[in-house]
FIKOLZA-1660 file (N, C-alpha, C; in steps of 0.1 Angstrom, whole numbers, plus 5000, padded with zeros to 4 digits):
% residues 116
   i   px   py   pz ch aa at
   1 4842 4852 5014  A  Q  N
   1 4841 4866 5016  A  Q CA
   1 4854 4872 5014  A  Q  C
   2 4855 4882 5003  A  V  N
   2 4867 4887 5000  A  V CA
   2 4870 4897 5011  A  V  C
   3 4883 4899 5016  A  Q  N
   3 4886 4909 5028  A  Q CA
   3 4903 4912 5022  A  Q  C
   4 4904 4925 5024  A  L  N
   4 4918 4930 5022  A  L CA
   4 4920 4940 5036  A  L  C
   5 4928 4936 5045  A  V  N
   5 4928 4941 5058  A  V CA
   5 4943 4948 5061  A  V  C
   6 4944 4961 5061  A  E  N
   6 4956 4969 5062  A  E CA
   6 4960 4970 5076  A  E  C
   7 4974 4971 5078  A  S  N
   7 4978 4974 5092  A  S CA
   7 4990 4979 5093  A  S  C
   8 4994 4985 5102  A  G  N
   8 5008 4992 5102  A  G CA
   8 5008 5005 5104  A  G  C
   9 4998 5012 5101  A  G  N
   9 4998 5026 5102  A  G CA
   9 4999 5031 5116  A  G  C
  10 5002 5044 5117  A  G  N
  10 5003 5050 5129  A  G CA
  10 5010 5066 5130  A  G  C
  11 5015 5069 5138  A  L  N
  11 5024 5083 5141  A  L CA
  11 5036 5079 5141  A  L  C
  12 5043 5090 5132  A  V  N
  12 5057 5086 5131  A  V CA
  12 5063 5101 5127  A  V  C
  13 5076 5103 5133  A  Q  N
  13 5082 5113 5131  A  Q CA
  13 5088 5117 5118  A  Q  C
  14 5091 5126 5112  A  P  N
  14 5097 5130 5100  A  P CA
  14 5112 5124 5100  A  P  C
  15 5113 5117 5088  A  G  N
  15 5126 5107 5086  A  G CA
  15 5125 5094 5092  A  G  C
  16 5114 5091 5100  A  G  N
  16 5112 5078 5102  A  G CA
  16 5104 5066 5094  A  G  C
  17 5103 5054 5096  A  S  N
  17 5100 5045 5088  A  S CA
  17 5087 5037 5094  A  S  C
  18 5079 5033 5085  A  L  N
  18 5068 5024 5088  A  L CA
  18 5068 5012 5079  A  L  C
  19 5062 5002 5081  A  R  N
  19 5057 4991 5074  A  R CA
  19 5043 4988 5072  A  R  C
  20 5037 4989 5062  A  L  N
  20 5023 4986 5061  A  L CA
  20 5022 4973 5055  A  L  C
  21 5012 4966 5061  A  S  N
  21 5008 4953 5055  A  S CA
  21 4995 4952 5051  A  S  C
  22 4991 4943 5041  A  C  N
  22 4976 4941 5039  A  C CA
  22 4973 4926 5035  A  C  C
  23 4967 4923 5042  A  A  N
  23 4965 4908 5043  A  A CA
  23 4951 4904 5036  A  A  C
  24 4953 4894 5025  A  A  N
  24 4942 4893 5018  A  A CA
  24 4935 4878 5018  A  A  C
  25 4920 4878 5016  A  S  N
  25 4916 4867 5017  A  S CA
  25 4903 4867 5010  A  S  C
  26 4898 4854 5005  A  G  N
  26 4886 4853 4997  A  G CA
  26 4887 4852 4982  A  G  C
  27 4900 4854 4978  A  F  N
  27 4902 4852 4964  A  F CA
  27 4917 4849 4962  A  F  C
  28 4919 4845 4948  A  I  N
  28 4933 4839 4944  A  I CA
  28 4941 4851 4943  A  I  C
  29 4950 4852 4953  A  F  N
  29 4958 4864 4953  A  F CA
  29 4967 4867 4943  A  F  C
  30 4974 4856 4939  A  S  N
  30 4984 4856 4929  A  S CA
  30 4980 4857 4916  A  S  C
  31 4968 4860 4914  A  S  N
  31 4958 4862 4903  A  S CA
  31 4957 4880 4899  A  S  C
  32 4959 4886 4909  A  Y  N
  32 4958 4902 4911  A  Y CA
  32 4971 4908 4912  A  Y  C
  33 4972 4921 4904  A  V  N
  33 4981 4929 4909  A  V CA
  33 4976 4937 4919  A  V  C
  34 4984 4939 4929  A  M  N
  34 4984 4947 4941  A  M CA
  34 4990 4960 4942  A  M  C
  35 4984 4969 4946  A  S  N
  35 4988 4983 4948  A  S CA
  35 4985 4989 4960  A  S  C
  36 4990 5000 4964  A  W  N
  36 4989 5009 4973  A  W CA
  36 4985 5022 4971  A  W  C
  37 4975 5027 4975  A  Y  N
  37 4970 5043 4971  A  Y CA
  37 4972 5048 4985  A  Y  C
  38 4969 5061 4983  A  R  N
  38 4969 5071 4994  A  R CA
  38 4960 5081 4991  A  R  C
  39 4952 5088 5005  A  Q  N
  39 4944 5100 5002  A  Q CA
  39 4945 5108 5014  A  Q  C
  40 4951 5121 5011  A  A  N
  40 4954 5130 5020  A  A CA
  40 4940 5139 5022  A  A  C
  41 4937 5146 5032  A  P  N
  41 4927 5153 5036  A  P CA
  41 4925 5164 5024  A  P  C
  42 4912 5166 5016  A  G  N
  42 4911 5174 5007  A  G CA
  42 4916 5172 4994  A  G  C
  43 4922 5159 4991  A  K  N
  43 4930 5157 4979  A  K CA
  43 4925 5144 4973  A  K  C
  44 4927 5142 4961  A  E  N
  44 4922 5128 4953  A  E CA
  44 4931 5120 4957  A  E  C
  45 4924 5106 4959  A  R  N
  45 4933 5094 4960  A  R CA
  45 4942 5093 4948  A  R  C
  46 4956 5088 4952  A  E  N
  46 4967 5087 4943  A  E CA
  46 4973 5074 4945  A  E  C
  47 4977 5069 4933  A  L  N
  47 4986 5056 4933  A  L CA
  47 4999 5058 4941  A  L  C
  48 5002 5051 4948  A  V  N
  48 5015 5050 4954  A  V CA
  48 5026 5040 4948  A  V  C
  49 5022 5030 4949  A  A  N
  49 5029 5019 4940  A  A CA
  49 5021 5007 4937  A  A  C
  50 5028 4997 4928  A  N  N
  50 5021 4985 4925  A  N CA
  50 5030 4975 4921  A  N  C
  51 5027 4964 4923  A  I  N
  51 5035 4952 4920  A  I CA
  51 5027 4939 4914  A  I  C
  52 5034 4935 4902  A  T  N
  52 5027 4925 4894  A  T CA
  52 5025 4913 4902  A  T  C
  53 5020 4902 4894  A  R  N
  53 5013 4891 4904  A  R CA
  53 5024 4884 4908  A  R  C
  54 5036 4882 4903  A  F  N
  54 5047 4873 4909  A  F CA
  54 5059 4883 4914  A  F  C
  55 5057 4894 4915  A  G  N
  55 5065 4905 4918  A  G CA
  55 5076 4908 4910  A  G  C
  56 5075 4905 4896  A  V  N
  56 5087 4908 4888  A  V CA
  56 5087 4922 4886  A  V  C
  57 5075 4930 4883  A  T  N
  57 5078 4944 4881  A  T CA
  57 5069 4953 4892  A  T  C
  58 5075 4964 4894  A  T  N
  58 5071 4973 4904  A  T CA
  58 5070 4987 4899  A  T  C
  59 5060 4994 4902  A  N  N
  59 5060 5009 4898  A  N CA
  59 5058 5018 4909  A  N  C
  60 5063 5029 4910  A  Y  N
  60 5063 5039 4919  A  Y CA
  60 5059 5054 4916  A  Y  C
  61 5052 5060 4924  A  A  N
  61 5049 5074 4921  A  A CA
  61 5063 5081 4924  A  A  C
  62 5065 5092 4916  A  D  N
  62 5077 5100 4915  A  D CA
  62 5080 5106 4929  A  D  C
  63 5068 5108 4937  A  S  N
  63 5071 5113 4952  A  S CA
  63 5074 5104 4962  A  S  C
  64 5076 5094 4958  A  V  N
  64 5080 5082 4968  A  V CA
  64 5093 5073 4963  A  V  C
  65 5097 5075 4950  A  K  N
  65 5107 5066 4946  A  K CA
  65 5120 5068 4955  A  K  C
  66 5125 5056 4955  A  G  N
  66 5137 5057 4964  A  G CA
  66 5135 5057 4980  A  G  C
  67 5122 5060 4982  A  R  N
  67 5119 5059 4997  A  R CA
  67 5111 5048 5000  A  R  C
  68 5102 5043 4992  A  F  N
  68 5091 5033 4995  A  F CA
  68 5095 5021 4987  A  F  C
  69 5092 5010 4993  A  T  N
  69 5094 4999 4986  A  T CA
  69 5081 4987 4987  A  T  C
  70 5076 4983 4977  A  I  N
  70 5063 4975 4976  A  I CA
  70 5070 4960 4976  A  I  C
  71 5064 4951 4981  A  S  N
  71 5066 4936 4980  A  S CA
  71 5053 4930 4983  A  S  C
  72 5055 4917 4981  A  R  N
  72 5044 4907 4982  A  R CA
  72 5048 4892 4985  A  R  C
  73 5041 4886 4992  A  D  N
  73 5044 4872 4996  A  D CA
  73 5031 4864 4991  A  D  C
  74 5034 4858 4980  A  N  N
  74 5021 4851 4977  A  N CA
  74 5016 4838 4985  A  N  C
  75 5025 4834 4992  A  A  N
  75 5024 4822 5001  A  A CA
  75 5014 4828 5013  A  A  C
  76 5016 4839 5018  A  K  N
  76 5010 4844 5028  A  K CA
  76 4999 4853 5025  A  K  C
  77 4996 4855 5012  A  N  N
  77 4985 4865 5007  A  N CA
  77 4985 4876 5014  A  N  C
  78 4998 4884 5013  A  T  N
  78 5000 4897 5021  A  T CA
  78 5010 4904 5009  A  T  C
  79 5007 4917 5009  A  V  N
  79 5013 4928 5003  A  V CA
  79 5019 4938 5013  A  V  C
  80 5029 4942 5010  A  Y  N
  80 5036 4951 5020  A  Y CA
  80 5041 4964 5014  A  Y  C
  81 5043 4975 5022  A  L  N
  81 5048 4989 5018  A  L CA
  81 5058 4993 5027  A  L  C
  82 5069 4991 5027  A  Q  N
  82 5079 4997 5032  A  Q CA
  82 5084 5012 5031  A  Q  C
  83 5079 5019 5041  A  M  N
  83 5080 5035 5038  A  M CA
  83 5093 5039 5047  A  M  C
  84 5102 5044 5041  A  N  N
  84 5113 5050 5047  A  N CA
  84 5116 5065 5044  A  N  C
  85 5122 5075 5053  A  S  N
  85 5126 5088 5051  A  S CA
  85 5111 5093 5051  A  S  C
  86 5103 5091 5059  A  L  N
  86 5090 5097 5057  A  L CA
  86 5089 5112 5058  A  L  C
  87 5082 5118 5051  A  K  N
  87 5078 5133 5051  A  K CA
  87 5065 5136 5053  A  K  C
  88 5062 5148 5060  A  R  N
  88 5053 5154 5065  A  R CA
  88 5039 5151 5055  A  R  C
  89 5044 5154 5041  A  E  N
  89 5032 5150 5030  A  E CA
  89 5029 5137 5025  A  E  C
  90 5036 5128 5033  A  D  N
  90 5033 5114 5032  A  D CA
  90 5020 5112 5039  A  D  C
  91 5017 5120 5048  A  T  N
  91 5004 5119 5058  A  T CA
  91 4992 5116 5049  A  T  C
  92 4986 5106 5050  A  A  N
  92 4973 5101 5045  A  A CA
  92 4967 5088 5050  A  A  C
  93 4955 5085 5045  A  V  N
  93 4950 5072 5045  A  V CA
  93 4955 5064 5035  A  V  C
  94 4961 5052 5038  A  Y  N
  94 4968 5043 5026  A  Y CA
  94 4958 5032 5025  A  Y  C
  95 4956 5030 5014  A  Y  N
  95 4946 5018 5009  A  Y CA
  95 4953 5007 5000  A  Y  C
  96 4950 4995 5005  A  C  N
  96 4954 4983 4997  A  C CA
  96 4943 4980 4986  A  C  C
  97 4949 4979 4974  A  N  N
  97 4940 4976 4961  A  N CA
  97 4943 4963 4955  A  N  C
  98 4935 4953 4951  A  A  N
  98 4937 4943 4943  A  A CA
  98 4929 4944 4928  A  A  C
  99 4936 4944 4919  A  V  N
  99 4930 4945 4905  A  V CA
  99 4933 4932 4896  A  V  C
 100 4922 4929 4888  A  A  N
 100 4927 4918 4877  A  A CA
 100 4917 4925 4866  A  A  C
 101 4918 4917 4854  A  A  N
 101 4910 4922 4840  A  A CA
 101 4894 4919 4845  A  A  C
 102 4889 4912 4855  A  W  N
 102 4875 4910 4856  A  W CA
 102 4870 4918 4868  A  W  C
 103 4880 4923 4876  A  G  N
 103 4874 4934 4887  A  G CA
 103 4885 4936 4897  A  G  C
 104 4879 4942 4908  A  G  N
 104 4889 4945 4919  A  G CA
 104 4884 4947 4934  A  G  C
 105 4892 4948 4943  A  Y  N
 105 4887 4951 4954  A  Y CA
 105 4896 4963 4964  A  Y  C
 106 4890 4968 4975  A  W  N
 106 4896 4977 4983  A  W CA
 106 4897 4973 4997  A  W  C
 107 4906 4978 5004  A  G  N
 107 4909 4975 5018  A  G CA
 107 4900 4988 5023  A  G  C
 108 4900 4989 5038  A  Q  N
 108 4895 5000 5044  A  Q CA
 108 4903 5010 5047  A  Q  C
 109 4916 5009 5046  A  G  N
 109 4926 5021 5047  A  G CA
 109 4932 5018 5061  A  G  C
 110 4943 5024 5063  A  T  N
 110 4949 5027 5075  A  T CA
 110 4958 5041 5075  A  T  C
 111 4955 5048 5087  A  Q  N
 111 4960 5061 5086  A  Q CA
 111 4976 5061 5089  A  Q  C
 112 4981 5070 5082  A  V  N
 112 4997 5074 5085  A  V CA
 112 4996 5088 5088  A  V  C
 113 5005 5090 5098  A  T  N
 113 5007 5105 5101  A  T CA
 113 5021 5108 5105  A  T  C
 114 5026 5118 5096  A  V  N
 114 5040 5120 5098  A  V CA
 114 5040 5134 5104  A  V  C
 115 5043 5135 5119  A  S  N
 115 5044 5147 5124  A  S CA
 115 5053 5147 5134  A  S  C
 116 5060 5159 5137  A  S  N
 116 5069 5160 5151  A  S CA
 116 5059 5164 5162  A  S  C
% end
């Protein structure tokens, strides 16, 4: 059974930090490009960051460059998103995604709220 389970979301003040984790099971983790997406209320889901199979290459949305860092640990089947200098506009549900040429999977999402 394939599972992507996100954790680490919550309420944080502007300027604060959070670290999201996504634990994968049921598939060969290292065969998939891993991504974090987010969806704010009333907006479309958008790509935040992704990382290639062995972590050689990462890509970020312009809105998070310099503040967020994506990483993965293939030994632990886990992908991370370190979020620093959080802004109110980072408030959203954050989703983990795994994709390969033959298909992909989504997690259930974790809420991140940036508010004072």
